[in-house]
N, C-alpha and C positions, 0 to 999 in steps of 0.2 A: 820253481818253474821246471826244473829238470825232470821231476817225477811225472808231472802231467804231460810233458813232452814225450817221455818214453812210453807212457800209457797210450797216448794218441798214436805214436809211431808204430806201436805194436798191433794196431788194428789191421784187419785184412782190408787192403785197398788194391783193387785190380790194376789201377792206372788212372791217369788223368781223364781218359775217355769215359770212365765210369763215375766220375764225380758229379753230383747234382749241381745245378746252377745255384748261385747265391739267391736266397729267398728272404724277402722282407715285405712287409705289408704297410700300406699307407694308413694314416689315422682315419681318414674319411672313408666311408663305406663305398666300395667299388660296385657299380651296377653291373660289372662284367662277371661278378661272382654270384653263384646261387646263394640263397639264404643259408642253406645247410653248410655249404663250404665256408662262408663268411663266419658263421657262428663257431664252427669247429676251429678255424684258424685263430680266431680271437681268443678262444679258450687256451690254445697252446701258447700264444703270445703272452697271455696273462700268467701262465705257469712260468714261462721264461723270465718275465719281469719280477715275479715274486722270488725267484732264485737269485736274481741279481741285486735286489734292493738291500739285503744285509751287507753286501760288500761296500756300498757307497755310504753306509752308516758307520763304517769303521772309524775309530777315533785316532788311529795311527797307521803308518805305513805297514808296520809289522802285523797289526791286526787285519788290515786289508789283505795282505798276502796269505794269512792263515785261512781267512774265509774264502778267498779265491780258490785256494787249493782244495777246499772242501766242496765248492759249488761248481767249479769249471766243468767237470766231467758231465754233470747232470744238465748243464746249459748246452753242452755239445750234443747230448742225446736229444734234447728238446728241439734244437735247431735242425738236426738231421731228420727228426720225425716230421717237423713242419715242411721241410723241403721234399721229403719222400711223398707225403700226402698231397702236397700241392701239385707235384708232377703227375700224380695219378688222377687227381680230380679236376685239374684245370688244363685246358689246351695250352700248348707251348706259347703260341702267339699272345694269348690273353695273359699268361703268366709273365711274359717279358714286359708287357705294357704296365702291369701292376707293379712289378719290381722297379721299373724306371720311374713310375709315378711316386713310389716310396722314396727313391733317391732324391728326386726333385723336392719333395716335401721336407725331407730331412735337411737338405742344404738351405732351404728357405728358413726353416726353424732355427738352425744354428746361426745363420746370418743375422736374423732379427733379434734373437735372445741370447746367443752364445757369449758375447762379450760381457754383458751384465752378469750372467750366471757364473761363468768360469774364467773370465779374463780373455784378453786378445790372443795370447799365445795358444791356450787350450782350444779356443774357438777355431783358430786357423788350422790347428792340428786335426780337429774333428772334420772340418770341411775338406781338407786335403785327403783324409782317409776315405770319406764318402766318394770323392772324385776318383780316387784310385780303385775303389770297389766298383765303380761304374766300368772302368777299363777292364778290370778282372772279369766282371760279368760278361762283357763282350767277348773276351778271349776264351773264356770257358765254353761259351756257345760254339765258337769256331772249332775248338778242340773236340768237343763231344760229337760234332757233325762229321769229323774226319774218321774214316774207317781204314782198317788194314795197316796198322803200324807194323813195321818190319820186326821179325822175331828177335834180331840182335839188339833192338832198342827197347824191348819190353821191360827188362830188368831195370834199366836206367829210368824208364818212365814210372815204374812202380815206386822207386825211391823218391823221385821228384814229387809224386802224388802224395806220399805220406807226409813229407815235409811241408808241401804247399798246404795240405789240409790243416795241419796244425797251425801254421802261421796265420792263415785266413781266419780260423776259428778263434785264435788268441786275440787277434786284432778286433774282431767283431764283438767279442766278450767285453772288451774295454769301451768300445763305442756304445754298446748297450748300457754300460754303467752311466755314461754321460746322458744318453737319451732318457733313462729312468730318472736321473737326478733333475733333468730339465722339466719333464712332464709331471713329476710328482713334487716339484719344488723342494728338493732335498739339498741341503748344503753339503759340500764335500771339503774335508780337511785339506790344507795346502799340500802336505806331503803325500796324501792319498791321491790328489789330483795329479801330482808329478808322476806317480807310479802308473796311473791310468794313461797319461800322455805317452809314457815310455812304452806301454803295451800297444798303443795304437801304431807305433812304428813298425810293428810286425807286418802290417799290410804291404809295406814296401818290399819286404822279403818275399811275401807271397807272390807279389807281382813279378819279381825277378825269376822266381822258380817257374812260374807259369810261362814266361817267355822262353825259358829253357825247354819246357815241354812243347811249346809251339814250334820251336826250331827243330825238334825231333821229327815233326810232321811236315813242316815246310822249311827245309834247310835254306838259310840265307844265301843269296847269290847275286850276280850282277843284275838280274831281272827278277825282283821279288814278286811273289804272287799278289795279285790285286786284292785278294781277300785278307792279306796280312801285311799290308804296307806299313812301314815304320814312320812315325811322325817325330818331329823334334821333341815333343813332350815325352814320347815313348823312350827316346834315347836318353833324355835327362833322368827319367824315372828309373830306367834300368841301371844307369850309372850309379844312382843313389842306392839302389837295392844291393848292388855288388859291394859298395862301400860298407853298407850296414852289415851284410852277411860276413864280410871279412873281419869286422870289428866286434861282431856279436856271435861268436861261434856257439853252436848249439850246446856244447858241453859247458859253456860258461854260465848258462842260465841257472839261477838259484831260486 
């Protein structure tokens, strides 16, 4: 994992304000998309799925890691292409509705079929990851709407953006593995499933980093902004992310 992390961290990232929103598409055709946009997005999703499928067919954890190292970067490129095109071709409000529809569809799909396909633990991990992606998507929207970050905070923001981008993409790669296995009825070896579940944990790190980026823009105080009010769930998730990042130092990934 260290090599793909360094590769991702070396990409030029201006800061959290320049990151695209999380993009996913529902299985059902959305009437809010033009036929051309729908067909184009579906083709990109098909490319992404074809890249992911060999990883879930791995017969051992070591084989999974080898294939993941070979395919992760191309999956990242495909995800970013999908996100960039969607932001150009689809109005923001429409895109937000489609993404939320996709989240709801995935949660329902894992709730109904996840236990039978992957077992209770993996199913709950997947649903928690989707729930956290919902919160991340909401916070990214608030960050991208905020303008005028102070000059002395820019370097810190760029560092957060690089690490956040990696953890988010790493988590989504592993979620895509489970989605592909469920929709194509592919079995996953137990040790491979364990590695996938471990990869999903990166979504909590992404959330913790994003909250740091939000605090750069809306410093916490006695009277928090109404736009970024903390909930009890936020507090618990942030505490979990801090624990994970303390125990999973970037340099420890292999």
